[in-house]
N, C-alpha and C positions, 0 to 999 in steps of 0.2 A: 553713956553714948560715946563711941569711939571718936578719935580725932577727925577722921575723914567723914564719918557720919555727922559729926557736929558741924563741920564746914558746910556740908551739903544741906543741913537743916537751915543754916543762916542764908545760904543761897536761895533755897526754896522760899523762905520768908521774903527775901528781896524780890523774887520773881512774882510772888503772890500779891500783886498790887491791889486786888479787891479785898484782901484781908479775910477771905472765907476759908482759909486753911486748905485750899485746893489750888492747883495751878492749871489753868485752862491752856489749850494749845495757843489761843490768842495771846495770853500773857507770856508764854514761852517765846512765841514768835516776836513779840514786842521787845523782849529782853535781848533777842538775837538780831534786832534791827539796828544797824549803825546810826540811823537817824534819831533813834531814841536812847541809845546806850553809848555814851561817850567813850567808855573804855574799849568797846568793840571798835568804834571808829578809829581810835588811836592805834589799836592793834593792826587794823587793816592798812594803816599808813606805813607800817613797817614791812608789809609783804609785797612781793612782786605779783604780776598778773597771774602767773601760773599757780602760785600758792593761793591767791584769792579765789580763782576758779575751782581749785580742788576743795577749798574750804566751803564754798557755796554749794557744791554738789554734795559734800558730806553732811553739811548742816541740814540742807533741804531733805535729803533722804533720812537723816537721823531723826529729825522732828516728826516726819510722817511715820517712820518705823516705830518711834516711841508711842505715837498716838494709837497705832493699831495693835502693837504687841504688849505694851505695858499698862494700858488702861484696863485693869482687870474687871472692873464693874461696867465698863463701856459707857460711862456717863459724860465723856468728853473732857474730864478733868482728872488731874493726878493728885492722889493723896501723897503725903510725904513718902510713905512706904513704896508706892508705885514709882515715884520720881527717883528715889534712891536706887531702886532695882534697875531702872532704865539707865542711870548713870553708871552702874556697875556693868551693865550689859554692853554699853557703847563707849569704849575707851576714848575714841576721838572726840565725841561730844563731851565726855567727862573732862578731858583736858581743856577744851575750849571754854566750857562753863567756868572752870576754876580760874582760867586766865582773865576772864572778863568780869568776874564778880568782884564785889567789894570786900571779900573775905581774905 
């Protein structure tokens, strides 16, 4: 497993709070909720209003796009392979996830 793929595997496991080896949109949204993710809350404290608004638009669209585009079997959850492909397809979401993960 490559270095970047290994990082995303750890992030995937961090997001998968149910432990079912799949990430639901709810788990992803919870990971991206500053009320539930202290690292994201800390990151937001460093940004100005314009940056926060741009981030919110990108994340909201990114999560919805991931759900429609990358859930190959349309079961409402991502396997690691689907999640990793989504991260490769959306560079902005990729950067954000890496910044707020524990990896």
